[in-house]
DRENPA-3360 file (N, C-alpha, C; in nm, 2 decimals, always signed):
BEGIN
1 = MTFDMSGK = -8.96/+3.04/+9.53/-8.82/+3.00/+9.53/-8.74/+3.11/+9.46 ~ -8.63/+3.15/+9.51/-8.55/+3.25/+9.45/-8.41/+3.19/+9.42 ~ -8.34/+3.23/+9.32/-8.21/+3.19/+9.29/-8.14/+3.30/+9.22 ~ -8.01/+3.30/+9.23/-7.93/+3.41/+9.17/-7.85/+3.35/+9.05 ~ -7.87/+3.40/+8.93/-7.80/+3.36/+8.81/-7.71/+3.47/+8.76 ~ -7.68/+3.57/+8.84/-7.60/+3.68/+8.80/-7.46/+3.63/+8.75 ~ -7.42/+3.68/+8.63/-7.29/+3.63/+8.58/-7.30/+3.51/+8.50 ~ -7.42/+3.45/+8.49/-7.44/+3.32/+8.41/-7.51/+3.36/+8.28;
9 = TVIVTGAA = -7.48/+3.28/+8.18/-7.55/+3.30/+8.05/-7.64/+3.18/+8.02 ~ -7.76/+3.20/+7.99/-7.86/+3.10/+7.96/-7.91/+3.11/+7.82 ~ -7.90/+3.00/+7.74/-7.96/+3.00/+7.61/-8.09/+2.93/+7.61 ~ -8.20/+2.99/+7.55/-8.33/+2.93/+7.54/-8.37/+2.91/+7.40 ~ -8.40/+2.79/+7.35/-8.45/+2.77/+7.22/-8.61/+2.77/+7.23 ~ -8.67/+2.81/+7.12/-8.82/+2.82/+7.12/-8.86/+2.92/+7.23 ~ -8.78/+3.03/+7.24/-8.79/+3.12/+7.35/-8.92/+3.20/+7.34 ~ -8.98/+3.22/+7.22/-9.10/+3.30/+7.21/-9.22/+3.22/+7.23;
17 = GGIGAAVS = -9.21/+3.09/+7.25/-9.33/+3.01/+7.27/-9.38/+3.01/+7.41 ~ -9.48/+2.94/+7.45/-9.54/+2.95/+7.58/-9.44/+2.91/+7.69 ~ -9.39/+2.79/+7.69/-9.29/+2.75/+7.79/-9.16/+2.82/+7.78 ~ -9.12/+2.84/+7.66/-8.99/+2.91/+7.63/-8.99/+3.05/+7.69 ~ -9.10/+3.12/+7.67/-9.11/+3.26/+7.72/-9.12/+3.26/+7.87 ~ -9.19/+3.16/+7.93/-9.19/+3.16/+8.08/-9.06/+3.13/+8.14 ~ -8.99/+3.03/+8.07/-8.85/+3.00/+8.12/-8.76/+3.12/+8.11 ~ -8.77/+3.19/+8.00/-8.69/+3.31/+7.97/-8.71/+3.42/+8.08;
25 = RRFAQAGA = -8.84/+3.44/+8.11/-8.88/+3.54/+8.21/-8.82/+3.51/+8.35 ~ -8.83/+3.38/+8.38/-8.78/+3.34/+8.51/-8.63/+3.35/+8.52 ~ -8.56/+3.32/+8.42/-8.41/+3.34/+8.43/-8.37/+3.48/+8.42 ~ -8.45/+3.56/+8.35/-8.43/+3.71/+8.35/-8.45/+3.77/+8.49 ~ -8.55/+3.72/+8.56/-8.57/+3.77/+8.70/-8.46/+3.73/+8.79 ~ -8.39/+3.62/+8.76/-8.28/+3.57/+8.84/-8.15/+3.64/+8.81 ~ -8.15/+3.73/+8.70/-8.03/+3.80/+8.67/-7.94/+3.74/+8.57 ~ -7.99/+3.63/+8.50/-7.90/+3.57/+8.40/-7.89/+3.66/+8.27;
33 = TLVLGDLD = -7.78/+3.65/+8.20/-7.77/+3.70/+8.07/-7.84/+3.60/+7.98 ~ -7.93/+3.65/+7.89/-8.01/+3.56/+7.81/-7.97/+3.57/+7.66 ~ -7.96/+3.45/+7.60/-7.95/+3.44/+7.45/-8.07/+3.36/+7.41 ~ -8.16/+3.43/+7.34/-8.29/+3.38/+7.30/-8.29/+3.34/+7.15 ~ -8.34/+3.22/+7.12/-8.35/+3.17/+6.99/-8.49/+3.13/+6.96 ~ -8.54/+3.17/+6.84/-8.68/+3.13/+6.80/-8.69/+3.16/+6.65 ~ -8.79/+3.08/+6.59/-8.81/+3.09/+6.45/-8.89/+3.22/+6.41 ~ -8.97/+3.27/+6.51/-9.06/+3.38/+6.48/-8.99/+3.51/+6.52;
41 = PVALEELA = -8.95/+3.59/+6.42/-8.87/+3.71/+6.45/-8.95/+3.82/+6.52 ~ -9.08/+3.83/+6.49/-9.16/+3.93/+6.55/-9.18/+3.90/+6.70 ~ -9.22/+3.78/+6.73/-9.24/+3.74/+6.87/-9.11/+3.74/+6.95 ~ -9.00/+3.70/+6.88/-8.87/+3.71/+6.95/-8.83/+3.85/+6.98 ~ -8.85/+3.94/+6.89/-8.81/+4.08/+6.92/-8.90/+4.14/+7.03 ~ -9.02/+4.10/+7.04/-9.11/+4.15/+7.14/-9.06/+4.10/+7.28 ~ -9.03/+3.97/+7.29/-8.99/+3.91/+7.41/-8.85/+3.97/+7.45 ~ -8.76/+3.98/+7.36/-8.63/+4.04/+7.39/-8.64/+4.19/+7.44;
49 = GELATITD = -8.73/+4.26/+7.38/-8.75/+4.40/+7.42/-8.81/+4.41/+7.56 ~ -8.90/+4.32/+7.59/-8.96/+4.31/+7.73/-8.85/+4.28/+7.83 ~ -8.77/+4.18/+7.80/-8.67/+4.13/+7.90/-8.55/+4.22/+7.91 ~ -8.52/+4.30/+7.81/-8.41/+4.39/+7.81/-8.42/+4.49/+7.92 ~ -8.54/+4.51/+7.97/-8.56/+4.61/+8.08/-8.52/+4.55/+8.21 ~ -8.50/+4.42/+8.21/-8.46/+4.35/+8.34/-8.32/+4.30/+8.34 ~ -8.27/+4.26/+8.22/-8.13/+4.20/+8.22/-8.07/+4.21/+8.08 ~ -7.95/+4.16/+8.06/-7.88/+4.17/+7.93/-7.94/+4.06/+7.84;
57 = VHAAVCDV = -7.99/+4.10/+7.72/-8.06/+4.00/+7.63/-8.00/+4.01/+7.49 ~ -7.97/+3.89/+7.44/-7.93/+3.88/+7.30/-8.03/+3.79/+7.23 ~ -8.06/+3.81/+7.11/-8.16/+3.73/+7.03/-8.11/+3.70/+6.90 ~ -8.14/+3.57/+6.85/-8.11/+3.53/+6.72/-8.22/+3.45/+6.66 ~ -8.27/+3.48/+6.54/-8.37/+3.40/+6.48/-8.30/+3.27/+6.44 ~ -8.37/+3.16/+6.48/-8.30/+3.03/+6.47/-8.41/+2.92/+6.44 ~ -8.38/+2.85/+6.34/-8.46/+2.73/+6.30/-8.38/+2.61/+6.35 ~ -8.42/+2.55/+6.46/-8.33/+2.44/+6.52/-8.33/+2.31/+6.43;
65 = SRPAECEN = -8.42/+2.31/+6.33/-8.42/+2.19/+6.24/-8.30/+2.19/+6.15 ~ -8.23/+2.31/+6.15/-8.11/+2.32/+6.07/-7.98/+2.33/+6.16 ~ -7.90/+2.23/+6.16/-7.78/+2.22/+6.25/-7.70/+2.35/+6.24 ~ -7.68/+2.41/+6.12/-7.60/+2.53/+6.11/-7.65/+2.64/+6.19 ~ -7.78/+2.65/+6.20/-7.84/+2.76/+6.28/-7.83/+2.73/+6.43 ~ -7.83/+2.60/+6.46/-7.80/+2.56/+6.60/-7.66/+2.61/+6.64 ~ -7.57/+2.58/+6.55/-7.43/+2.62/+6.58/-7.42/+2.77/+6.59 ~ -7.49/+2.84/+6.50/-7.48/+2.99/+6.50/-7.54/+3.04/+6.63;
73 = LIRTAVAD = -7.64/+2.98/+6.69/-7.70/+3.03/+6.82/-7.60/+3.02/+6.93 ~ -7.53/+2.91/+6.93/-7.42/+2.89/+7.03/-7.31/+2.99/+7.01 ~ -7.27/+3.01/+6.89/-7.17/+3.11/+6.86/-7.21/+3.25/+6.90 ~ -7.33/+3.28/+6.88/-7.39/+3.41/+6.92/-7.37/+3.43/+7.07 ~ -7.40/+3.32/+7.14/-7.39/+3.33/+7.29/-7.25/+3.35/+7.33 ~ -7.15/+3.28/+7.27/-7.01/+3.30/+7.31/-6.96/+3.43/+7.27 ~ -7.00/+3.48/+7.15/-6.95/+3.61/+7.10/-7.01/+3.72/+7.18 ~ -7.14/+3.72/+7.21/-7.20/+3.83/+7.28/-7.19/+3.83/+7.43;
81 = AGRVDVLV = -7.19/+3.71/+7.48/-7.20/+3.70/+7.63/-7.07/+3.64/+7.69 ~ -6.99/+3.57/+7.61/-6.86/+3.52/+7.65/-6.86/+3.39/+7.71 ~ -6.97/+3.33/+7.74/-6.98/+3.19/+7.80/-7.12/+3.13/+7.79 ~ -7.13/+3.00/+7.81/-7.26/+2.94/+7.82/-7.26/+2.85/+7.95 ~ -7.37/+2.88/+8.03/-7.38/+2.81/+8.15/-7.50/+2.71/+8.15 ~ -7.61/+2.75/+8.08/-7.73/+2.67/+8.08/-7.78/+2.67/+7.93 ~ -7.82/+2.56/+7.88/-7.89/+2.55/+7.76/-8.03/+2.49/+7.79 ~ -8.14/+2.56/+7.75/-8.27/+2.51/+7.77/-8.34/+2.49/+7.63;
89 = NTAGLWTE = -8.36/+2.36/+7.60/-8.42/+2.33/+7.47/-8.57/+2.32/+7.48 ~ -8.65/+2.43/+7.45/-8.79/+2.42/+7.46/-8.86/+2.42/+7.32 ~ -8.78/+2.44/+7.21/-8.84/+2.44/+7.08/-8.91/+2.31/+7.05 ~ -9.03/+2.31/+7.00/-9.10/+2.19/+6.97/-9.23/+2.21/+6.89 ~ -9.27/+2.10/+6.83/-9.39/+2.10/+6.75/-9.48/+1.98/+6.79 ~ -9.61/+2.00/+6.78/-9.71/+1.89/+6.81/-9.77/+1.85/+6.68 ~ -9.80/+1.72/+6.68/-9.89/+1.66/+6.57/-9.96/+1.55/+6.63 ~ -10.08/+1.52/+6.57/-10.16/+1.40/+6.61/-10.24/+1.36/+6.49;
97 = GPSDETTE = -10.29/+1.24/+6.50/-10.38/+1.18/+6.40/-10.35/+1.03/+6.38 ~ -10.43/+0.96/+6.30/-10.41/+0.82/+6.28/-10.27/+0.80/+6.21 ~ -10.20/+0.70/+6.26/-10.07/+0.67/+6.21/-10.07/+0.63/+6.06 ~ -10.18/+0.57/+6.02/-10.19/+0.52/+5.88/-10.22/+0.63/+5.79 ~ -10.24/+0.76/+5.84/-10.26/+0.87/+5.76/-10.14/+0.97/+5.77 ~ -10.04/+0.93/+5.84/-9.92/+1.02/+5.86/-9.84/+1.03/+5.74 ~ -9.79/+1.15/+5.70/-9.71/+1.16/+5.58/-9.56/+1.17/+5.62 ~ -9.47/+1.14/+5.53/-9.33/+1.15/+5.55/-9.29/+1.30/+5.59;
105 = DEWDRVLD = -9.35/+1.39/+5.52/-9.32/+1.53/+5.55/-9.36/+1.57/+5.70 ~ -9.47/+1.51/+5.75/-9.51/+1.54/+5.89/-9.41/+1.48/+5.98 ~ -9.37/+1.35/+5.96/-9.27/+1.28/+6.04/-9.14/+1.36/+6.04 ~ -9.09/+1.40/+5.92/-8.97/+1.48/+5.92/-8.97/+1.61/+5.99 ~ -9.08/+1.68/+5.97/-9.10/+1.81/+6.03/-9.09/+1.81/+6.19 ~ -9.16/+1.71/+6.24/-9.17/+1.70/+6.39/-9.04/+1.65/+6.45 ~ -8.99/+1.54/+6.38/-8.86/+1.49/+6.43/-8.74/+1.58/+6.42 ~ -8.74/+1.66/+6.31/-8.64/+1.75/+6.28/-8.63/+1.86/+6.39;
113 = VNLKGTFF = -8.75/+1.91/+6.43/-8.75/+2.01/+6.54/-8.73/+1.95/+6.68 ~ -8.81/+1.86/+6.71/-8.82/+1.81/+6.85/-8.69/+1.73/+6.89 ~ -8.64/+1.65/+6.80/-8.53/+1.56/+6.83/-8.40/+1.60/+6.77 ~ -8.40/+1.62/+6.64/-8.27/+1.66/+6.58/-8.23/+1.80/+6.63 ~ -8.32/+1.89/+6.64/-8.29/+2.02/+6.69/-8.23/+2.02/+6.83 ~ -8.30/+1.94/+6.91/-8.25/+1.93/+7.05/-8.11/+1.88/+7.05 ~ -8.08/+1.77/+6.97/-7.95/+1.71/+6.97/-7.84/+1.81/+6.93 ~ -7.87/+1.88/+6.82/-7.76/+1.96/+6.76/-7.74/+2.09/+6.84;
121 = CCRYAIPE = -7.84/+2.14/+6.91/-7.81/+2.25/+7.01/-7.72/+2.20/+7.12 ~ -7.75/+2.08/+7.17/-7.67/+2.02/+7.27/-7.53/+2.00/+7.22 ~ -7.52/+1.94/+7.10/-7.39/+1.90/+7.04/-7.30/+2.02/+7.03 ~ -7.35/+2.14/+6.99/-7.26/+2.26/+6.97/-7.24/+2.33/+7.11 ~ -7.33/+2.31/+7.20/-7.31/+2.37/+7.33/-7.22/+2.30/+7.43 ~ -7.20/+2.17/+7.40/-7.13/+2.09/+7.50/-6.98/+2.14/+7.52 ~ -6.91/+2.17/+7.42/-6.77/+2.22/+7.45/-6.77/+2.34/+7.54 ~ -6.87/+2.43/+7.53/-6.88/+2.55/+7.61/-6.92/+2.52/+7.75;
129 = LKKTQGCI = -7.02/+2.42/+7.76/-7.07/+2.38/+7.89/-6.96/+2.31/+7.97 ~ -6.87/+2.24/+7.91/-6.76/+2.17/+7.98/-6.67/+2.27/+8.05 ~ -6.66/+2.39/+7.98/-6.57/+2.49/+8.04/-6.64/+2.55/+8.17 ~ -6.77/+2.56/+8.17/-6.84/+2.62/+8.29/-6.90/+2.52/+8.38 ~ -6.88/+2.39/+8.35/-6.95/+2.29/+8.43/-7.10/+2.32/+8.44 ~ -7.16/+2.34/+8.32/-7.30/+2.39/+8.31/-7.40/+2.28/+8.31 ~ -7.51/+2.32/+8.25/-7.63/+2.23/+8.26/-7.71/+2.24/+8.13 ~ -7.77/+2.12/+8.09/-7.86/+2.11/+7.98/-8.00/+2.08/+8.03;
137 = INLSSDAG = -8.10/+2.15/+7.99/-8.24/+2.11/+8.03/-8.32/+2.09/+7.90 ~ -8.36/+1.97/+7.88/-8.44/+1.94/+7.76/-8.59/+1.93/+7.79 ~ -8.67/+1.99/+7.71/-8.82/+1.98/+7.73/-8.86/+1.85/+7.66 ~ -8.89/+1.75/+7.73/-8.95/+1.63/+7.68/-9.10/+1.64/+7.70 ~ -9.17/+1.54/+7.74/-9.31/+1.54/+7.76/-9.35/+1.41/+7.84 ~ -9.47/+1.41/+7.90/-9.52/+1.29/+7.95/-9.54/+1.19/+7.84 ~ -9.56/+1.24/+7.72/-9.57/+1.16/+7.60/-9.44/+1.09/+7.56 ~ -9.33/+1.14/+7.62/-9.20/+1.08/+7.60/-9.17/+0.97/+7.70;
145 = VVGTPETA = -9.27/+0.94/+7.78/-9.26/+0.84/+7.88/-9.37/+0.73/+7.86 ~ -9.49/+0.78/+7.84/-9.60/+0.69/+7.82/-9.67/+0.72/+7.68 ~ -9.69/+0.62/+7.60/-9.75/+0.64/+7.47/-9.90/+0.67/+7.48 ~ -9.95/+0.75/+7.39/-10.09/+0.78/+7.38/-10.14/+0.76/+7.24 ~ -10.27/+0.73/+7.22/-10.32/+0.70/+7.09/-10.31/+0.82/+6.99 ~ -10.28/+0.78/+6.87/-10.28/+0.88/+6.76/-10.18/+0.99/+6.78 ~ -10.07/+0.97/+6.85/-9.96/+1.06/+6.87/-9.83/+1.00/+6.85 ~ -9.82/+0.90/+6.76/-9.70/+0.82/+6.74/-9.58/+0.90/+6.70;
153 = VYTASKGG = -9.60/+1.00/+6.61/-9.49/+1.08/+6.57/-9.44/+1.17/+6.68 ~ -9.53/+1.24/+6.75/-9.49/+1.33/+6.86/-9.43/+1.24/+6.97 ~ -9.49/+1.13/+7.01/-9.44/+1.05/+7.11/-9.30/+0.99/+7.08 ~ -9.28/+0.95/+6.95/-9.15/+0.90/+6.91/-9.04/+1.01/+6.93 ~ -9.08/+1.14/+6.90/-8.98/+1.25/+6.91/-8.95/+1.27/+7.05 ~ -9.05/+1.27/+7.14/-9.02/+1.31/+7.28/-8.96/+1.19/+7.36 ~ -9.00/+1.07/+7.32/-8.93/+0.95/+7.37/-8.78/+0.96/+7.34 ~ -8.75/+1.00/+7.22/-8.61/+1.02/+7.18/-8.54/+1.12/+7.26;
161 = VSLLTKSL = -8.61/+1.23/+7.29/-8.55/+1.34/+7.37/-8.52/+1.28/+7.51 ~ -8.62/+1.20/+7.57/-8.60/+1.15/+7.70/-8.47/+1.06/+7.71 ~ -8.46/+0.97/+7.61/-8.34/+0.88/+7.61/-8.21/+0.95/+7.57 ~ -8.22/+1.05/+7.48/-8.11/+1.13/+7.45/-8.06/+1.20/+7.57 ~ -8.15/+1.25/+7.65/-8.10/+1.32/+7.78/-8.03/+1.22/+7.87 ~ -8.09/+1.10/+7.89/-8.02/+1.01/+7.98/-7.88/+0.97/+7.93 ~ -7.87/+0.95/+7.80/-7.74/+0.92/+7.74/-7.64/+1.03/+7.76 ~ -7.68/+1.16/+7.73/-7.59/+1.27/+7.75/-7.56/+1.29/+7.90;
169 = ALELAPHL = -7.65/+1.26/+7.99/-7.62/+1.28/+8.13/-7.51/+1.18/+8.17 ~ -7.51/+1.06/+8.12/-7.40/+0.97/+8.15/-7.27/+1.01/+8.09 ~ -7.28/+1.05/+7.96/-7.16/+1.09/+7.89/-7.09/+1.21/+7.95 ~ -7.17/+1.31/+8.00/-7.12/+1.44/+8.04/-7.09/+1.44/+8.19 ~ -7.14/+1.35/+8.27/-7.12/+1.35/+8.41/-6.97/+1.36/+8.45 ~ -6.88/+1.29/+8.39/-6.74/+1.30/+8.42/-6.69/+1.44/+8.40 ~ -6.75/+1.52/+8.32/-6.71/+1.66/+8.30/-6.79/+1.76/+8.39 ~ -6.87/+1.70/+8.48/-6.95/+1.78/+8.58/-7.05/+1.87/+8.50;
177 = VRCLAVCP = -7.10/+1.82/+8.39/-7.21/+1.89/+8.32/-7.34/+1.80/+8.34 ~ -7.44/+1.87/+8.40/-7.56/+1.80/+8.42/-7.65/+1.80/+8.30 ~ -7.74/+1.70/+8.28/-7.83/+1.70/+8.17/-7.96/+1.65/+8.22 ~ -8.07/+1.73/+8.21/-8.19/+1.69/+8.27/-8.31/+1.70/+8.17 ~ -8.41/+1.62/+8.19/-8.53/+1.63/+8.10/-8.65/+1.66/+8.19 ~ -8.73/+1.76/+8.14/-8.85/+1.79/+8.21/-8.97/+1.73/+8.12 ~ -9.06/+1.66/+8.18/-9.16/+1.59/+8.11/-9.30/+1.63/+8.15 ~ -9.34/+1.75/+8.12/-9.47/+1.80/+8.16/-9.59/+1.73/+8.09;
185 = ADVMTPML = -9.70/+1.74/+8.15/-9.83/+1.70/+8.08/-9.88/+1.83/+8.01 ~ -10.01/+1.84/+7.99/-10.06/+1.95/+7.92/-10.03/+2.08/+8.00 ~ -9.99/+2.18/+7.93/-9.96/+2.31/+7.98/-10.04/+2.41/+7.89 ~ -10.10/+2.51/+7.95/-10.18/+2.61/+7.88/-10.09/+2.70/+7.80 ~ -10.06/+2.67/+7.68/-9.97/+2.74/+7.59/-10.04/+2.76/+7.45 ~ -9.99/+2.84/+7.37/-10.04/+2.85/+7.23/-10.05/+2.72/+7.16 ~ -9.95/+2.63/+7.18/-9.95/+2.50/+7.12/-10.06/+2.42/+7.16 ~ -10.09/+2.42/+7.29/-10.20/+2.34/+7.35/-10.34/+2.40/+7.30;
193 = VGQAAASP = -10.35/+2.53/+7.29/-10.47/+2.59/+7.24/-10.49/+2.55/+7.09 ~ -10.39/+2.55/+7.01/-10.40/+2.51/+6.87/-10.44/+2.36/+6.86 ~ -10.38/+2.28/+6.95/-10.41/+2.14/+6.96/-10.56/+2.12/+6.99 ~ -10.61/+2.19/+7.09/-10.75/+2.17/+7.13/-10.84/+2.22/+7.01 ~ -10.80/+2.33/+6.95/-10.89/+2.38/+6.84/-10.90/+2.28/+6.72 ~ -10.79/+2.21/+6.70/-10.79/+2.11/+6.59/-10.85/+1.98/+6.62 ~ -10.88/+1.96/+6.75/-10.93/+1.83/+6.79/-11.08/+1.81/+6.75 ~ -11.12/+1.70/+6.70/-11.26/+1.68/+6.67/-11.35/+1.65/+6.79;
201 = DP = -11.28/+1.62/+6.91/-11.36/+1.60/+7.03/-11.41/+1.73/+7.09 ~ -11.52/+1.73/+7.15/-11.58/+1.85/+7.22/-11.49/+1.89/+7.34;
% end
C-alpha cells in the first residue's frame, strides 16, 4: 500500500525504538516531514541521519515522562516544520512479575512513560492538530484489551491508553481530529527481546 504524505508533518515519540523506527521509516518513504523524539540521543541521531537522506527530519531528545519535554517536542515541530498533522505515540516500557513484589518506583516509571507521556504529548499537540484536522495514533497493546498474568502494571498502563484514546476520539471528533489506538500482540523488537531474555520460562 502506498500513500502520499508530502507537505505533512508527523511527530513520532519513542522513534528510535523498534516500532517507532519502523513507523518513522514508513512515513519517511511517504514523503512526510518528520519530527522524531526519543530518550536515547545516540540511537535518535543514527535514525535521523538515516532518514535525512529520504526526507526532511528534525530530532529532539525527549523524555515523555516529563510534560515539559512533551511540550518542547510539539514546539520543536511547530518551530521547525510549521505544522503538526500526525502524532504517533510509540514510546513505552514493559514490566512483568508478581504483583505482590511490584514496587512503587516500578509502577511510577511504567505509568509515567506509557500513560502520562502519551496523554501529555496529545495534550500539547491538540491545538495544532485542530488547525490541520490531523490525527493521533496511540500505541496500546493487546494487553490493553485483555489482561494477562503478572503484567498488572503494564496492562494497567495500556488499558489506560486504550480508554484515553476512546475518550479523545469522542472529544476531538467535532474538530475533525481523529484519534486511533493500535493494539498489537508481540512484535519482534528490542523490547520483546529483552522481555524474553528476562523471562524464567524456556
